[in-house]
C-alpha positions as CSV (number, residue, x, y, z in Angstrom):
1,M,18.2,-18.2,-13.5
2,P,16.0,-21.3,-13.0
3,T,13.9,-22.4,-16.0
4,W,10.7,-20.3,-16.1
5,S,7.2,-21.3,-17.0
6,P,3.8,-19.7,-16.4
7,S,3.4,-22.0,-13.3
8,S,7.0,-21.8,-11.9
9,W,5.8,-19.2,-9.4
10,R,4.2,-22.1,-7.5
11,N,7.7,-23.1,-6.3
12,Y,8.2,-19.8,-4.4
13,P,6.8,-18.2,-1.3
14,V,3.6,-16.4,-2.2
15,K,1.8,-13.6,-0.4
16,Q,-1.7,-12.0,-0.7
17,Q,-3.4,-15.2,-2.0
18,P,-6.8,-16.4,-0.8
19,V,-7.4,-19.9,0.4
20,Y,-10.2,-21.6,-1.6
21,P,-12.1,-24.2,0.4
22,Q,-12.8,-26.3,-2.7
23,P,-9.5,-26.5,-4.7
24,E,-11.0,-28.9,-7.3
25,R,-13.6,-26.2,-8.2
26,L,-10.9,-23.7,-8.6
27,Q,-9.0,-25.9,-10.9
28,E,-12.0,-26.5,-13.1
29,T,-12.5,-22.7,-13.3
30,L,-8.9,-22.1,-14.3
31,A,-9.1,-24.8,-17.0
32,Q,-12.1,-23.0,-18.4
33,L,-10.3,-19.6,-18.4
34,R,-7.4,-21.1,-20.3
35,E,-9.7,-21.9,-23.1
36,Y,-11.2,-18.4,-23.3
37,P,-9.9,-16.0,-26.0
38,P,-7.4,-13.3,-24.9
39,L,-8.6,-9.9,-24.0
40,V,-5.8,-8.0,-25.8
41,Y,-3.5,-8.8,-28.7
42,T,0.3,-9.3,-28.6
43,G,0.7,-6.5,-31.2
44,E,-1.0,-4.0,-28.9
45,V,1.3,-5.0,-26.1
46,E,4.4,-4.6,-28.2
47,Y,3.2,-1.2,-29.4
48,L,2.6,0.0,-25.9
49,K,6.1,-1.2,-25.0
50,S,7.5,1.0,-27.8
51,L,5.6,4.0,-26.6
52,L,6.8,3.4,-23.0
53,A,10.4,3.2,-24.3
54,E,9.9,6.7,-25.8
55,A,8.4,8.0,-22.6
56,A,11.4,6.7,-20.7
57,Q,13.6,8.8,-22.9
58,G,11.6,12.0,-22.5
59,K,9.7,11.9,-25.8
60,R,6.3,11.1,-24.3
61,F,4.4,11.3,-21.0
62,V,2.3,8.5,-19.4
63,L,-1.1,9.1,-17.7
64,Q,-2.2,6.0,-15.8
65,G,-5.3,6.1,-13.7
66,G,-8.6,4.5,-12.6
67,D,-10.3,2.9,-9.7
68,C,-8.6,1.7,-6.6
69,A,-10.5,-1.5,-7.1
70,E,-13.1,-2.0,-9.8
71,R,-16.5,-3.4,-8.8
72,F,-18.7,-5.6,-10.9
73,R,-21.7,-3.4,-10.2
74,D,-19.9,-0.5,-12.0
75,C,-19.7,-2.3,-15.3
76,T,-22.3,0.1,-16.7
77,N,-22.6,2.4,-19.6
78,Q,-22.3,5.7,-17.7
79,A,-19.6,4.5,-15.3
80,I,-17.3,3.4,-18.1
81,I,-17.9,6.6,-20.0
82,D,-17.1,8.7,-16.9
83,K,-13.8,6.9,-16.4
84,L,-12.8,7.2,-20.0
85,K,-13.9,10.8,-20.2
86,I,-11.8,12.1,-17.3
87,L,-8.6,10.3,-18.5
88,L,-9.1,11.7,-22.0
89,Q,-9.6,15.2,-20.7
90,M,-6.6,15.0,-18.4
91,S,-4.5,13.7,-21.2
92,L,-5.4,16.6,-23.5
93,V,-4.5,19.1,-20.8
94,L,-1.2,17.4,-20.2
95,I,-0.4,17.3,-23.9
96,Y,-0.9,21.0,-24.1
97,G,1.0,21.8,-20.9
98,L,3.9,19.5,-21.3
99,R,4.2,19.7,-25.1
100,K,4.5,16.0,-25.4
101,P,2.3,13.1,-26.7
102,V,0.5,11.3,-23.8
103,V,0.2,7.6,-23.4
104,R,-3.2,6.8,-21.8
105,I,-3.4,3.7,-19.6
106,G,-6.5,2.9,-17.5
107,R,-6.6,1.0,-14.3
108,L,-9.5,-0.6,-16.1
109,A,-10.9,-3.9,-17.3
110,G,-9.2,-6.1,-14.8
111,Q,-8.4,-4.2,-11.6
112,F,-10.7,-6.4,-9.4
113,A,-8.2,-7.5,-6.7
114,K,-6.4,-5.6,-4.0
115,P,-3.7,-6.5,-1.5
116,R,-4.8,-6.1,2.1
117,S,-2.8,-5.5,5.3
118,A,-4.8,-7.9,7.5
119,E,-6.6,-11.3,7.1
120,F,-9.7,-10.2,8.9
121,E,-11.7,-7.0,9.5
122,I,-14.6,-6.0,11.8
123,M,-17.8,-4.9,10.1
124,Q,-21.1,-4.3,11.8
125,G,-19.8,-5.9,15.0
126,Q,-18.6,-9.2,13.4
127,T,-15.2,-10.4,12.5
128,L,-15.0,-11.3,8.8
129,P,-12.4,-12.5,6.3
130,V,-11.1,-9.3,4.7
131,Y,-12.6,-8.1,1.4
132,R,-9.9,-8.7,-1.3
133,G,-11.8,-7.3,-4.3
134,D,-14.6,-8.6,-6.4
135,L,-12.3,-11.0,-8.2
136,I,-12.1,-13.0,-4.9
137,N,-15.0,-12.3,-2.6
138,S,-17.9,-9.9,-1.8
139,F,-17.8,-6.6,0.0
140,E,-21.1,-7.4,1.7
141,P,-20.6,-8.1,5.4
142,D,-21.8,-11.7,5.1
143,P,-19.6,-14.5,6.3
144,A,-20.9,-16.7,3.5
145,T,-20.0,-14.3,0.7
146,R,-16.6,-13.4,2.2
147,I,-15.4,-17.0,1.4
148,P,-13.3,-16.9,-1.8
149,D,-15.4,-18.1,-4.7
150,P,-13.8,-19.5,-7.9
151,R,-16.8,-18.4,-9.9
152,R,-15.7,-14.8,-9.5
153,L,-12.7,-15.5,-11.7
154,L,-15.1,-16.1,-14.6
155,Q,-17.1,-13.1,-13.6
156,S,-14.0,-10.9,-13.6
157,Y,-13.1,-12.2,-17.1
158,Y,-16.6,-11.4,-18.3
159,H,-16.7,-7.9,-16.8
160,S,-13.2,-7.1,-18.1
161,S,-14.2,-8.3,-21.6
162,V,-17.4,-6.2,-21.6
163,T,-15.6,-3.1,-20.3
164,M,-12.8,-3.5,-22.9
165,N,-15.3,-4.0,-25.7
166,Y,-17.2,-0.8,-24.8
167,V,-14.0,1.3,-24.4
168,R,-12.9,0.2,-27.9
169,A,-16.3,1.0,-29.3
170,L,-16.3,4.5,-27.7
171,I,-12.9,5.3,-29.1
172,E,-13.6,4.0,-32.6
173,G,-16.9,5.7,-32.6
174,G,-15.4,9.2,-32.0
175,F,-16.0,9.6,-28.2
176,A,-12.4,10.7,-27.9
177,D,-12.8,13.5,-30.4
178,L,-10.5,16.4,-29.4
179,H,-12.6,19.0,-31.2
180,H,-14.9,19.7,-28.3
181,P,-13.1,20.7,-25.0
182,E,-16.0,23.1,-24.5
183,H,-18.1,20.2,-23.5
184,W,-16.1,19.7,-20.4
185,N,-17.8,20.3,-17.1
186,L,-15.8,23.1,-15.5
187,E,-18.4,24.1,-12.9
188,F,-16.1,22.9,-10.1
189,I,-13.7,25.8,-10.8
190,S,-16.2,28.5,-10.0
191,A,-14.7,29.0,-6.5
192,S,-11.1,28.3,-7.4
193,E,-8.4,30.9,-7.3
194,H,-7.1,29.3,-10.6
195,R,-10.5,29.8,-12.3
196,H,-9.3,32.2,-15.0
197,D,-6.2,30.2,-15.7
198,Y,-8.2,27.1,-16.3
199,V,-10.7,28.8,-18.6
200,R,-7.9,30.4,-20.7
201,L,-6.1,27.0,-21.0
202,V,-9.3,25.3,-22.4
203,E,-9.7,28.2,-24.8
204,R,-6.1,27.9,-25.9
205,L,-6.6,24.1,-26.5
206,G,-9.5,24.8,-28.8
207,D,-7.6,27.5,-30.6
208,A,-4.5,25.3,-31.1
209,I,-6.6,22.5,-32.6
210,H,-8.4,24.7,-35.0
211,F,-5.2,26.5,-36.0
212,M,-3.4,23.2,-36.8
213,E,-6.3,22.0,-38.9
214,S,-6.5,25.3,-40.8
215,L,-2.8,24.9,-41.7
216,G,-3.4,21.3,-42.9
217,G,-1.0,20.1,-40.3
218,V,-3.3,17.5,-38.7
219,R,-6.2,15.5,-40.1
220,S,-9.6,15.6,-38.4
221,S,-9.6,11.8,-38.3
222,V,-6.4,11.8,-36.2
223,L,-8.0,14.2,-33.6
224,G,-11.1,12.0,-33.4
225,K,-9.3,8.8,-32.2
226,V,-6.7,8.0,-29.6
227,N,-4.7,5.1,-28.3
228,F,-5.9,3.7,-25.0
229,F,-4.4,0.8,-23.0
230,T,-5.4,-1.2,-19.9
231,S,-3.6,-2.3,-16.8
232,H,-4.1,-3.9,-13.4
233,E,-2.0,-5.2,-10.5
234,G,-1.0,-8.8,-11.2
235,L,-2.0,-10.0,-7.8
236,L,-4.0,-13.3,-7.9
237,L,-1.4,-15.4,-9.6
238,C,-3.6,-18.4,-10.5
239,Y,-5.9,-16.1,-12.5
240,E,-2.9,-14.3,-14.2
241,E,-1.4,-17.7,-15.1
242,A,-4.6,-18.8,-16.7
243,L,-4.6,-15.6,-18.9
244,T,-0.9,-16.2,-20.0
245,R,-0.4,-17.3,-23.6
246,H,2.5,-18.6,-25.6
247,D,3.1,-16.7,-28.8
248,L,4.5,-19.2,-31.3
249,E,5.9,-16.7,-33.7
250,S,8.1,-14.9,-31.1
251,D,8.4,-17.8,-28.7
252,K,7.4,-15.4,-25.9
253,Y,4.8,-15.6,-23.1
254,Y,2.3,-12.7,-22.7
255,N,-0.3,-12.1,-20.1
256,L,-3.1,-11.2,-22.5
257,G,-5.6,-10.1,-19.7
258,A,-4.1,-6.6,-20.0
259,H,-1.6,-4.6,-22.0
260,T,0.6,-4.0,-18.9
261,L,0.6,-5.2,-15.3
262,W,2.4,-4.1,-12.2
263,I,3.9,-5.7,-9.1
264,G,2.6,-4.2,-5.9
265,D,4.8,-2.8,-3.1
266,R,3.7,-5.6,-0.8
267,T,4.6,-8.4,-3.3
268,R,7.9,-7.4,-4.8
269,E,10.1,-9.7,-2.7
270,L,13.1,-10.9,-4.8
271,N,12.6,-14.5,-3.8
272,G,8.8,-14.3,-4.0
273,A,6.2,-15.8,-6.4
274,H,5.2,-12.5,-8.0
275,V,8.6,-11.6,-9.1
276,E,9.1,-15.1,-10.4
277,Y,5.9,-14.9,-12.4
278,F,6.6,-11.5,-13.8
279,R,10.1,-12.1,-14.9
280,G,9.0,-14.5,-17.7
281,L,6.4,-12.2,-19.2
282,A,7.0,-10.2,-22.4
283,N,4.6,-7.5,-21.3
284,P,5.9,-4.2,-20.1
285,I,5.6,-4.3,-16.4
286,G,5.5,-1.8,-13.5
287,I,7.0,-2.1,-10.0
288,K,5.5,-0.1,-7.1
289,V,8.4,1.4,-5.1
290,G,7.4,2.3,-1.5
291,P,9.4,3.8,1.3
292,T,10.9,0.4,2.4
293,C,12.6,-0.3,-1.0
294,A,16.3,0.3,-0.6
295,P,18.4,1.3,-3.7
296,E,20.3,-2.1,-3.6
297,E,17.0,-4.0,-3.6
298,L,15.7,-2.0,-6.5
299,L,18.8,-2.7,-8.6
300,E,18.5,-6.4,-7.9
301,L,14.8,-6.3,-9.0
302,L,15.8,-4.6,-12.2
303,R,18.5,-7.2,-12.9
304,V,16.0,-10.0,-12.4
305,L,13.1,-8.5,-14.2
306,N,15.0,-6.8,-17.0
307,P,18.2,-8.8,-17.6
308,L,18.6,-7.4,-21.2
309,N,18.1,-3.8,-20.0
310,E,15.4,-3.1,-22.6
311,W,13.8,0.3,-23.0
312,G,10.1,0.1,-22.3
313,R,10.2,-3.0,-20.2
314,I,10.2,-1.5,-16.7
315,T,8.2,1.3,-15.2
316,L,9.2,2.3,-11.7
317,I,6.1,3.7,-9.9
318,T,7.3,5.6,-6.8
319,R,4.9,6.0,-3.9
320,L,6.9,7.6,-1.2
321,G,4.7,10.2,0.5
322,Q,5.2,14.0,0.4
323,Q,6.9,14.0,3.8
324,H,9.6,11.5,2.7
325,I,10.1,11.9,-1.0
326,A,12.9,14.5,-0.8
327,R,14.9,12.1,1.4
328,L,14.1,8.8,-0.3
329,L,13.9,9.5,-4.0
330,P,17.4,10.9,-4.8
331,P,19.2,7.8,-3.7
332,L,16.9,5.6,-5.9
333,I,17.5,7.9,-8.9
334,Q,21.3,7.9,-8.3
335,A,21.5,4.1,-8.0
336,V,19.5,3.6,-11.2
337,Q,21.7,6.1,-13.0
338,K,24.9,4.5,-11.8
339,Q,23.7,1.1,-12.9
340,G,22.7,2.5,-16.3
341,A,19.3,0.9,-15.9
342,R,16.8,1.8,-18.6
343,V,13.6,2.6,-16.8
344,L,10.5,4.8,-17.0
345,W,10.0,6.8,-13.9
346,C,6.4,7.3,-12.8
347,C,4.9,9.0,-9.7
348,D,2.0,7.6,-7.7
349,P,1.3,10.4,-5.3
350,M,-1.7,8.7,-3.8
351,H,-0.6,5.8,-1.7
352,G,2.0,7.5,0.4
353,N,-0.5,10.2,1.5
354,T,-3.3,8.1,3.0
355,T,-4.6,9.0,6.4
356,T,-7.5,7.9,8.6
357,T,-9.9,10.3,10.3
358,E,-11.0,10.0,14.0
359,N,-14.1,8.2,12.7
360,G,-11.9,5.5,11.0
361,V,-12.5,6.8,7.4
362,K,-9.5,6.6,5.0
363,T,-8.9,9.7,3.0
364,R,-6.2,11.7,1.2
365,D,-5.5,15.4,1.0
366,F,-5.4,17.0,-2.4
367,E,-2.6,19.4,-1.4
368,E,-0.4,16.6,-0.1
369,I,-0.9,14.6,-3.3
370,L,-0.1,17.7,-5.4
371,S,2.9,18.4,-3.2
372,E,4.5,15.0,-3.7
373,L,3.9,15.2,-7.4
374,R,5.5,18.6,-7.7
375,L,8.5,17.5,-5.6
376,C,8.9,14.4,-7.7
377,F,9.0,16.5,-10.9
378,D,11.6,18.8,-9.5
379,L,13.8,16.1,-7.8
380,H,14.1,14.3,-11.1
381,R,15.0,17.5,-12.9
382,I,17.6,18.4,-10.3
383,H,19.3,15.0,-10.6
384,G,19.3,14.9,-14.4
385,S,16.5,12.4,-14.6
386,W,13.0,12.5,-16.3
387,L,9.7,11.9,-14.6
388,G,7.8,10.3,-17.5
389,G,4.5,9.6,-16.0
390,V,1.9,9.8,-13.3
391,H,-0.3,7.2,-11.7
392,F,-3.6,8.2,-10.0
393,E,-6.4,6.4,-8.2
394,L,-9.4,8.4,-9.6
395,T,-12.9,8.2,-10.8
396,G,-15.1,10.2,-13.2
397,E,-17.8,10.4,-10.6
398,N,-18.6,13.1,-8.0
399,V,-17.4,11.1,-5.0
400,T,-16.2,12.7,-1.7
401,E,-13.3,10.5,-0.7
402,C,-10.3,12.9,-0.8
403,T,-10.3,16.3,0.9
404,G,-9.4,19.6,-0.6
405,G,-9.2,20.8,-4.2
406,A,-11.2,23.6,-5.8
407,Q,-14.4,22.1,-4.3
408,K,-12.9,22.5,-0.8
409,I,-14.1,19.1,0.4
410,A,-13.6,19.0,4.2
411,E,-13.4,16.0,6.5
412,K,-17.1,16.5,7.5
413,D,-18.1,16.2,3.8
414,L,-16.6,12.8,3.3
415,A,-19.8,11.0,4.2
416,T,-21.7,12.8,1.5
417,N,-20.7,10.4,-1.3
418,Y,-18.0,8.0,0.0
419,E,-18.2,5.1,-2.4
420,T,-14.9,3.3,-2.5
421,Y,-14.6,-0.2,-1.2
422,C,-10.8,0.2,-0.5
423,D,-8.8,3.4,-1.0
424,P,-10.0,6.9,-1.5
425,R,-10.0,8.3,-5.1
426,L,-9.8,11.7,-6.7
427,N,-13.2,12.6,-8.1
428,Y,-13.8,14.1,-11.5
429,A,-13.2,17.7,-10.4
430,Q,-10.1,16.9,-8.4
431,S,-8.6,14.8,-11.2
432,L,-9.1,17.5,-13.8
433,E,-7.8,20.1,-11.5
434,M,-4.7,18.0,-10.9
435,A,-4.1,17.9,-14.7
436,F,-4.5,21.6,-14.9
437,Q,-2.0,22.1,-12.0
438,I,0.6,19.9,-13.7
439,A,0.1,21.7,-17.0
440,E,0.3,25.1,-15.5
441,A,3.4,24.3,-13.5
442,H,5.3,22.7,-16.4
443,S,4.1,24.6,-19.4
444,P,6.7,26.7,-21.3
445,W,5.2,30.0,-20.0
446,Q,5.6,28.9,-16.4
447,Q,9.2,27.6,-16.4
448,T,10.3,30.4,-14.1
449,R,7.7,29.5,-11.5
450,R,9.3,26.1,-10.6
451,L,9.7,25.1,-6.9
452,S,12.9,26.5,-5.5
453,D,15.7,24.2,-4.3
454,K,15.2,25.6,-0.8
455,H,11.6,24.2,-0.8
456,L,12.9,20.8,-1.9
457,G,15.0,20.6,1.3
458,E,12.1,21.3,3.7
């Protein structure tokens, strides 16, 4: 392989990058970013890598979730609390249902950029440069603010730092205390056919915690704190390069803007700039695997990005769609098994199930999301593999962006509180219900209720 450096990606074809009209101002901003302190520590990154290695071998389970694209305006006390709360509550349900420790990773403190399918969009009757996330330009339909602005890189660093600091303070201060599942807002299940199952599960959680404490098997201080890590898509490469640091002790390069980053499905070309940049990082990295990724291409990506075949280095995040997963996933699993590649499999059931209403509103159906997730679990099991994680676009707020779920959100209800700037997210109720569904389907007392092989072939 050619010699790698944090800037060697500049020698390769690059996609999804904005054009800045004043390159000299961009360079000044990047120079300033290089002088700023890291947002995370190398020891945290390596610790996460060790946990992901255990998840890949079936000893843990990964819950990764958060906003499609974070917004500067959501860097507030309540918004951060809501995001952390739903991820913590989902993780506790999964721990109890799957009987495994859960690794919590937020799409948080840095998910400010999104790949787009077009260069321009029409809003309010005018053709504008497409919104690429607050890291790059503004969502407001103003031609002036749609121009890529280097100052937004500094704003992104600032908002990431503030968010990270508050999350750390909440966790250290006891916000993640597992003693109080009774504080959960379960009003959404009042009309659900699973209402009694959910209530019983929460009661069992509380009983289990108190039982373990009474036996002296777990300290109260342990239940009061959890590990929490951050992630985002490594999309804007000049920004990611500026956050890359050389660790003298290990002689490795780390992106210290997040604990882990992923390569998107639109930027995973073997000869592309994103793969070149990611191959030199010591961070654990994810690869989004969409319907167009052939098994041979996936194996070559693994050879380039994980030449030493390390445990915990690579997470494969499949996003295939519930209509296609039964056909597309088995060949990928079999290729990875034949190669002996050490990977963590994770399911993103959101992106492959996006539709657009007659009014042009993007949405996702709860049942289709759940269907892909259930099929993914069962396909891995049938082929002797292990699905070690899930990846959701979600929010702790009461938005109306995805249809279905216990709240029975219909297409006509989407306009009630449709807030996302990009892709639709599960709201608080739908997210928690998703965790309950996973726990119920995969808990020890529900093993006989797995999906049948007949259903997998439909």
